[in-house]
Short mmCIF file of the C-alpha atoms (twelve columns), coordinates in Angstrom:
data_MODEL
# 
_entry.id   MODEL 
# 
loop_
_atom_site.group_PDB 
_atom_site.id 
_atom_site.type_symbol 
_atom_site.label_atom_id 
_atom_site.label_alt_id 
_atom_site.label_comp_id 
_atom_site.label_asym_id 
_atom_site.label_seq_id 
_atom_site.Cartn_x 
_atom_site.Cartn_y 
_atom_site.Cartn_z 
_atom_site.pdbx_PDB_model_num 
ATOM 1   C CA . MET A 1   -121.453 -75.896 -37.034 1 
ATOM 2   C CA . ILE A 2   -118.267 -74.396 -35.665 1 
ATOM 3   C CA . ARG A 3   -117.049 -77.895 -35.026 1 
ATOM 4   C CA . PHE A 4   -117.689 -78.842 -38.655 1 
ATOM 5   C CA . VAL A 5   -115.781 -75.809 -39.960 1 
ATOM 6   C CA . LEU A 6   -112.780 -76.555 -37.744 1 
ATOM 7   C CA . ILE A 7   -112.642 -80.172 -38.814 1 
ATOM 8   C CA . SER A 8   -112.904 -79.127 -42.470 1 
ATOM 9   C CA . VAL A 9   -110.025 -76.679 -42.116 1 
ATOM 10  C CA . LEU A 10  -107.881 -79.315 -40.446 1 
ATOM 11  C CA . VAL A 11  -108.628 -81.912 -43.121 1 
ATOM 12  C CA . LEU A 12  -107.895 -79.449 -45.939 1 
ATOM 13  C CA . SER A 13  -104.621 -78.401 -44.262 1 
ATOM 14  C CA . ALA A 14  -103.556 -82.023 -43.908 1 
ATOM 15  C CA . CYS A 15  -104.337 -82.705 -47.579 1 
ATOM 16  C CA . GLU A 16  -102.309 -79.719 -48.761 1 
ATOM 17  C CA . SER A 17  -99.224  -80.701 -46.771 1 
ATOM 18  C CA . GLN A 18  -99.209  -84.340 -47.989 1 
ATOM 19  C CA . GLY A 19  -96.559  -85.041 -50.596 1 
ATOM 20  C CA . LYS A 20  -94.567  -81.930 -49.845 1 
ATOM 21  C CA . PRO A 21  -91.558  -81.964 -47.553 1 
ATOM 22  C CA . PRO A 22  -91.821  -79.614 -44.626 1 
ATOM 23  C CA . ALA A 23  -90.321  -76.205 -45.294 1 
ATOM 24  C CA . VAL A 24  -86.850  -76.078 -43.701 1 
ATOM 25  C CA . ALA A 25  -84.410  -73.213 -44.034 1 
ATOM 26  C CA . PRO A 26  -81.118  -74.296 -45.607 1 
ATOM 27  C CA . VAL A 27  -78.283  -74.653 -43.111 1 
ATOM 28  C CA . ALA A 28  -74.988  -73.002 -44.011 1 
ATOM 29  C CA . PRO A 29  -71.914  -75.141 -43.535 1 
ATOM 30  C CA . PRO A 30  -69.851  -74.145 -40.487 1 
ATOM 31  C CA . VAL A 31  -67.199  -71.523 -41.186 1 
ATOM 32  C CA . ALA A 32  -63.722  -72.455 -40.072 1 
ATOM 33  C CA . PRO A 33  -61.946  -69.832 -37.956 1 
ATOM 34  C CA . PRO A 34  -59.065  -68.092 -39.689 1 
ATOM 35  C CA . PRO A 35  -55.694  -69.689 -39.065 1 
ATOM 36  C CA . PRO A 36  -53.729  -68.055 -36.236 1 
ATOM 37  C CA . ARG A 37  -51.299  -65.377 -37.354 1 
ATOM 38  C CA . PRO A 38  -47.677  -66.308 -36.834 1 
ATOM 39  C CA . LYS A 39  -46.111  -64.611 -33.812 1 
ATOM 40  C CA . VAL A 40  -44.005  -61.621 -34.861 1 
ATOM 41  C CA . THR A 41  -40.462  -61.955 -33.537 1 
ATOM 42  C CA . ASP A 42  -38.820  -58.946 -35.205 1 
ATOM 43  C CA . ILE A 43  -38.799  -56.326 -32.446 1 
ATOM 44  C CA . THR A 44  -38.511  -53.546 -35.024 1 
ATOM 45  C CA . ALA A 45  -41.690  -54.637 -36.861 1 
ATOM 46  C CA . GLN A 46  -44.752  -52.462 -36.470 1 
ATOM 47  C CA . ASP A 47  -46.992  -55.316 -35.300 1 
ATOM 48  C CA . TYR A 48  -44.513  -56.719 -32.753 1 
ATOM 49  C CA . GLU A 49  -46.156  -56.878 -29.309 1 
ATOM 50  C CA . MET A 50  -43.692  -55.258 -26.929 1 
ATOM 51  C CA . PRO A 51  -44.069  -56.181 -23.257 1 
ATOM 52  C CA . LYS A 52  -45.141  -53.346 -20.988 1 
ATOM 53  C CA . LEU A 53  -42.137  -51.386 -19.722 1 
ATOM 54  C CA . PRO A 54  -41.581  -50.144 -16.170 1 
ATOM 55  C CA . HIS A 55  -42.159  -46.462 -15.456 1 
ATOM 56  C CA . GLY A 56  -40.095  -43.856 -13.650 1 
ATOM 57  C CA . ARG A 57  -39.503  -40.133 -13.523 1 
ATOM 58  C CA . VAL A 58  -36.637  -37.944 -14.644 1 
ATOM 59  C CA . THR A 59  -36.495  -34.389 -13.313 1 
ATOM 60  C CA . LEU A 60  -34.377  -32.024 -15.353 1 
ATOM 61  C CA . THR A 61  -33.103  -28.714 -14.034 1 
ATOM 62  C CA . ASP A 62  -32.944  -25.937 -16.607 1 
ATOM 63  C CA . ALA A 63  -30.326  -23.169 -16.837 1 
ATOM 64  C CA . PHE A 64  -32.410  -20.968 -14.490 1 
ATOM 65  C CA . GLY A 65  -32.970  -23.609 -11.791 1 
ATOM 66  C CA . GLY A 66  -36.484  -24.537 -12.950 1 
ATOM 67  C CA . LYS A 67  -37.549  -28.162 -12.517 1 
ATOM 68  C CA . HIS A 68  -39.090  -30.133 -15.375 1 
ATOM 69  C CA . PRO A 69  -40.401  -33.633 -14.531 1 
ATOM 70  C CA . VAL A 70  -40.726  -36.200 -17.299 1 
ATOM 71  C CA . ASP A 71  -42.727  -39.405 -16.812 1 
ATOM 72  C CA . VAL A 72  -40.730  -42.085 -18.594 1 
ATOM 73  C CA . GLU A 73  -40.961  -45.627 -19.798 1 
ATOM 74  C CA . ILE A 74  -37.728  -47.360 -18.856 1 
ATOM 75  C CA . ALA A 75  -35.850  -49.335 -21.496 1 
ATOM 76  C CA . ALA A 76  -33.310  -51.431 -19.600 1 
ATOM 77  C CA . THR A 77  -33.124  -54.558 -21.776 1 
ATOM 78  C CA . ARG A 78  -31.531  -55.022 -25.166 1 
ATOM 79  C CA . ASP A 79  -34.924  -55.563 -26.839 1 
ATOM 80  C CA . ALA A 80  -36.530  -52.555 -25.146 1 
ATOM 81  C CA . ARG A 81  -33.577  -50.329 -26.068 1 
ATOM 82  C CA . THR A 82  -33.656  -51.568 -29.678 1 
ATOM 83  C CA . ARG A 83  -37.424  -51.015 -29.988 1 
ATOM 84  C CA . GLY A 84  -37.401  -47.652 -28.203 1 
ATOM 85  C CA . LEU A 85  -40.107  -45.309 -29.447 1 
ATOM 86  C CA . MET A 86  -40.531  -46.962 -32.849 1 
ATOM 87  C CA . TRP A 87  -43.959  -46.649 -34.481 1 
ATOM 88  C CA . ARG A 88  -45.275  -44.067 -31.988 1 
ATOM 89  C CA . THR A 89  -47.311  -41.358 -33.661 1 
ATOM 90  C CA . GLN A 90  -47.124  -38.947 -30.749 1 
ATOM 91  C CA . LEU A 91  -45.187  -38.284 -27.564 1 
ATOM 92  C CA . PRO A 92  -46.968  -35.816 -25.296 1 
ATOM 93  C CA . GLU A 93  -44.944  -33.122 -23.560 1 
ATOM 94  C CA . GLY A 94  -43.849  -34.274 -20.112 1 
ATOM 95  C CA . THR A 95  -43.356  -37.876 -21.253 1 
ATOM 96  C CA . GLY A 96  -40.439  -39.773 -22.726 1 
ATOM 97  C CA . MET A 97  -38.318  -42.882 -22.633 1 
ATOM 98  C CA . LEU A 98  -35.222  -43.430 -20.501 1 
ATOM 99  C CA . PHE A 99  -32.629  -45.849 -21.873 1 
ATOM 100 C CA . ILE A 100 -30.403  -47.357 -19.193 1 
ATOM 101 C CA . PHE A 101 -27.050  -49.032 -19.810 1 
ATOM 102 C CA . GLU A 102 -24.671  -50.814 -17.422 1 
ATOM 103 C CA . LYS A 103 -21.985  -48.130 -17.346 1 
ATOM 104 C CA . ASP A 104 -20.762  -45.027 -19.129 1 
ATOM 105 C CA . ASP A 105 -19.966  -45.909 -22.725 1 
ATOM 106 C CA . TRP A 106 -19.817  -44.442 -26.219 1 
ATOM 107 C CA . LEU A 107 -23.521  -44.557 -27.086 1 
ATOM 108 C CA . SER A 108 -25.190  -43.667 -30.366 1 
ATOM 109 C CA . PHE A 109 -28.847  -43.763 -31.356 1 
ATOM 110 C CA . TRP A 110 -30.772  -43.983 -34.625 1 
ATOM 111 C CA . MET A 111 -34.340  -43.149 -35.647 1 
ATOM 112 C CA . LYS A 112 -35.229  -46.360 -37.503 1 
ATOM 113 C CA . ASN A 113 -39.046  -46.713 -37.668 1 
ATOM 114 C CA . THR A 114 -39.415  -43.682 -35.413 1 
ATOM 115 C CA . LEU A 115 -42.194  -41.537 -36.833 1 
ATOM 116 C CA . ILE A 116 -41.819  -38.356 -34.756 1 
ATOM 117 C CA . PRO A 117 -38.868  -35.991 -34.192 1 
ATOM 118 C CA . LEU A 118 -37.155  -36.485 -30.855 1 
ATOM 119 C CA . ASP A 119 -34.580  -34.789 -28.641 1 
ATOM 120 C CA . MET A 120 -31.979  -37.182 -27.246 1 
ATOM 121 C CA . ILE A 121 -30.455  -36.120 -23.945 1 
ATOM 122 C CA . PHE A 122 -27.266  -38.030 -23.113 1 
ATOM 123 C CA . ILE A 123 -26.587  -38.318 -19.380 1 
ATOM 124 C CA . ARG A 124 -23.415  -39.536 -17.654 1 
ATOM 125 C CA . SER A 125 -23.519  -41.893 -14.626 1 
ATOM 126 C CA . ASP A 126 -23.020  -38.897 -12.288 1 
ATOM 127 C CA . LEU A 127 -26.381  -37.570 -13.653 1 
ATOM 128 C CA . THR A 128 -24.823  -34.734 -15.659 1 
ATOM 129 C CA . ILE A 129 -26.109  -33.950 -19.152 1 
ATOM 130 C CA . VAL A 130 -23.161  -34.450 -21.517 1 
ATOM 131 C CA . GLY A 131 -24.900  -33.777 -24.815 1 
ATOM 132 C CA . ILE A 132 -28.210  -33.118 -26.527 1 
ATOM 133 C CA . VAL A 133 -29.246  -34.096 -30.040 1 
ATOM 134 C CA . GLU A 134 -32.179  -31.847 -30.928 1 
ATOM 135 C CA . ARG A 135 -34.998  -32.644 -33.329 1 
ATOM 136 C CA . ALA A 136 -33.568  -35.925 -34.624 1 
ATOM 137 C CA . GLU A 137 -35.048  -36.571 -38.048 1 
ATOM 138 C CA . PRO A 138 -37.609  -39.411 -38.099 1 
ATOM 139 C CA . LYS A 139 -37.060  -42.645 -40.066 1 
ATOM 140 C CA . THR A 140 -33.302  -42.240 -40.483 1 
ATOM 141 C CA . LEU A 141 -30.401  -44.543 -39.690 1 
ATOM 142 C CA . SER A 142 -27.821  -41.834 -38.937 1 
ATOM 143 C CA . ALA A 143 -25.849  -42.465 -35.748 1 
ATOM 144 C CA . ARG A 144 -26.439  -39.709 -33.193 1 
ATOM 145 C CA . GLN A 145 -24.228  -39.217 -30.153 1 
ATOM 146 C CA . PRO A 146 -22.687  -36.443 -28.084 1 
ATOM 147 C CA . ASN A 147 -19.259  -35.216 -29.168 1 
ATOM 148 C CA . ASN A 148 -16.467  -37.083 -27.363 1 
ATOM 149 C CA . GLN A 149 -18.587  -37.895 -24.312 1 
ATOM 150 C CA . GLN A 150 -19.586  -41.180 -22.747 1 
ATOM 151 C CA . SER A 151 -22.999  -41.649 -21.156 1 
ATOM 152 C CA . MET A 152 -24.963  -44.249 -19.231 1 
ATOM 153 C CA . TYR A 153 -28.478  -42.911 -19.842 1 
ATOM 154 C CA . VAL A 154 -30.285  -41.447 -22.819 1 
ATOM 155 C CA . LEU A 155 -33.581  -39.635 -22.350 1 
ATOM 156 C CA . GLU A 156 -35.778  -39.230 -25.421 1 
ATOM 157 C CA . VAL A 157 -38.392  -36.459 -25.307 1 
ATOM 158 C CA . PRO A 158 -40.508  -34.670 -27.932 1 
ATOM 159 C CA . GLY A 159 -38.428  -32.845 -30.544 1 
ATOM 160 C CA . GLY A 160 -37.691  -29.223 -29.632 1 
ATOM 161 C CA . TRP A 161 -38.534  -29.651 -25.941 1 
ATOM 162 C CA . SER A 162 -34.912  -29.344 -24.724 1 
ATOM 163 C CA . GLU A 163 -34.483  -25.947 -26.345 1 
ATOM 164 C CA . LYS A 164 -37.920  -24.820 -25.179 1 
ATOM 165 C CA . ILE A 165 -37.093  -25.410 -21.504 1 
ATOM 166 C CA . GLY A 166 -33.454  -24.269 -21.711 1 
ATOM 167 C CA . LEU A 167 -31.451  -27.483 -21.289 1 
ATOM 168 C CA . LYS A 168 -27.734  -27.545 -21.978 1 
ATOM 169 C CA . PRO A 169 -24.777  -29.833 -21.266 1 
ATOM 170 C CA . GLY A 170 -23.425  -29.591 -17.733 1 
ATOM 171 C CA . LEU A 171 -26.840  -29.429 -16.050 1 
ATOM 172 C CA . LYS A 172 -27.895  -32.105 -13.557 1 
ATOM 173 C CA . VAL A 173 -30.864  -34.479 -13.626 1 
ATOM 174 C CA . GLN A 174 -32.596  -36.586 -10.993 1 
ATOM 175 C CA . ILE A 175 -33.789  -40.094 -11.850 1 
ATOM 176 C CA . ASP A 176 -36.473  -41.820 -9.755  1 
ATOM 177 C CA . GLY A 177 -38.046  -45.264 -10.105 1 
ATOM 178 C CA . THR A 178 -35.004  -47.188 -11.292 1 
ATOM 179 C CA . LYS A 179 -33.728  -48.481 -7.931  1 
ATOM 180 C CA . ASP A 180 -34.939  -52.042 -8.566  1 
ATOM 181 C CA . ILE A 181 -34.115  -52.060 -12.288 1 
ATOM 182 C CA . SER A 182 -30.816  -53.505 -13.436 1 
ATOM 183 C CA . PRO A 183 -29.836  -52.947 -17.049 1 
ATOM 184 C CA . VAL A 184 -29.472  -56.113 -19.074 1 
ATOM 185 C CA . PRO A 185 -26.753  -56.156 -21.765 1 
# 
């Protein structure tokens, strides 16, 4: 009897499926990957991929002899110096960027695409601070430089930090981590 019921179920199932195509889920056509984005070559553009910069340390001595180390990214090439700290939304205390040039020269800096206020500490080749631009206004193209002084290095730190620690022209700095780095014009 069980055998009869099983055979009947199989026969009925076969009859129902005749004439109908088997149920198949529709297949979506393959989706093409998006075209590659063109490589950004404008170093001042927000989405430009800047190569990783070398790191070093600048130790500043304040007016009372206190030492203040700053961990820095080192900008020693034309592109790195042009890009600088553009598009950064923060610069923690104790960090900055050191710009290195070949020799003492009349240097000036702008704040194009720079989103945060910065202090710019201009340093002569004998490691003496020759000028400080405090709290440079973000997103401006004004030229900033020390008055009638040449410099070989410029250290950018968070705006207001120089005043907070008591920096002034004439004080000395120590720069470490640049021995194997030659500035490129």
